[in-house]
N, C-alpha and C positions, 0 to 999 in steps of 0.2 A: 450674213455669214462671214467668217474669218478668212482671210486670205491665206493660201498654202504657203506663201514665202514668209509671212508674219509668224507663222507658226513654227517653221524651221529655223529663222534667223530673229529670235525675240530681240535682240539687242541691236538691230538695224534702226539708225536714226530715222524719226520721222519727218522727212522733208515735204513740204507742199509741192504738189506736182502742178506745172504751169503748163502753157501751151507748149514751150521748147524744152521741156525737161524741168529738173528740180530747180527751186527757187535759190539763186545765186548766193544772196545775203545770208539765207540759211547755212548753206555749205560753207561759205567762207566762215561765218561764226563757229561753226562746228570743227572745222579745220583748226581755227586759233584755239579753240579750247582743248582740243587734242595735243596741239603743240605747247601749250601751258602746262598740262598735265605731265607730258614727257619731260618738260624742263624740271618739275617738281621730282619726279621719280628719278631723274638723273642726279640731281643734287642729294637725294637720299641716298641713292647708291653709292655716290662718292664720299658723303659722311660716314656711312658704314663701312666703306673700305679704309678711310682714314682711322676710324675707331679700332678697326680689326688690325690695322698696322700696329697702332699705338698698344693695344692689348697683347700683340704678338711680342713687341719689344719689351713690355713689362714682363711677361712671361719668361722670355729669354734671360733678362736681368736677374730675374728671380730664382731661376733654375742654375744660374752660374754663381750666385751668392750661396745658395744651397750647397753647391758642389765645393765652393771654397770652405764653407763651414764644417763640412763632413771632412774634408781634407786636414783641417786644422784640428778636428776633434780626434782623428785618427793619430795625427802627430802627437797630441797631448797625451793620449791614452798609451801610446808607444813609449813616452820618454820616462825617464827615472823619477822627474819631478813633476809627474803628470798630477793626474785627477786625484788619487788617493794622497799624495803629498800636499796639494792644494786643500783638500778636504780637512787634513790634520792642522793645517796652518790656520785656517777659517775657524775651527774648533778652538785652538789656541786663542785666537784674537777675542772671539765670544766670551771665552772663559775669563779672560782679564777685562773684558769691557764690564762683565757682571761683577766681579770683585771690586773694581773701581766704583761701579754703581752703588753696591753695597756699602762700602765705605763712605761715599758721599751721603746716603740716606742715614747712616749712623752719626755722621757729623751734624746733619741738620737736624736731628731727633734730640740732641742736647743743646738746646738754645743757650742755657746758663754758661756753659764753656765758651761758646761763642760771644756772648754778651761780655763776660769777664776779659777774654782774650782782646777784644776790640777796645774796651775802656783801659787796658793796659798799654795797648799800642799807642791810644791818643795821649796817654799820660807820658808816656817815654817820648812821644815826638814833640813835647812842649804844649800841649793843649789842657785846657782846664774848663770845667763846667761852670757856665754862668747862667743863674736862674732867672735872667731877663726874658720875657716873652717877646720883646720887639726884636732882638737881635738872634743870631744862630746859636743853638744851645752849645756849641762849642767853638770857642775862640783861641786862636794862636797867640802865646804869649811871647 
């Protein structure tokens, strides 16, 4: 039959009983094991505290950056050259970029104009066409 103390305290270490009490080596080993576990738990607690401190610092930095950004946004919204003016400037810049892109596309779609203008530039610079395959097709005179 089970001992009443075993039923009430099931986590009690099972030391061998000798004539004068418990086995000393088993008790010392158990205490060393408990001390090792206590060291590990202490290390885990210290690491968790350090991580908590780092996260709190990061949260505070993020909160202050958010406050600064909100302050700058309110300043921009309140100024005369604020967001609507900036939006208008960006719209003008995009319109100009689209116009330049369409002009560049039109220029690239007309290769005969580009070829004739390149040839005329080379002729005016003193180049002439040499039909020799061993040398460059354009030679300076």
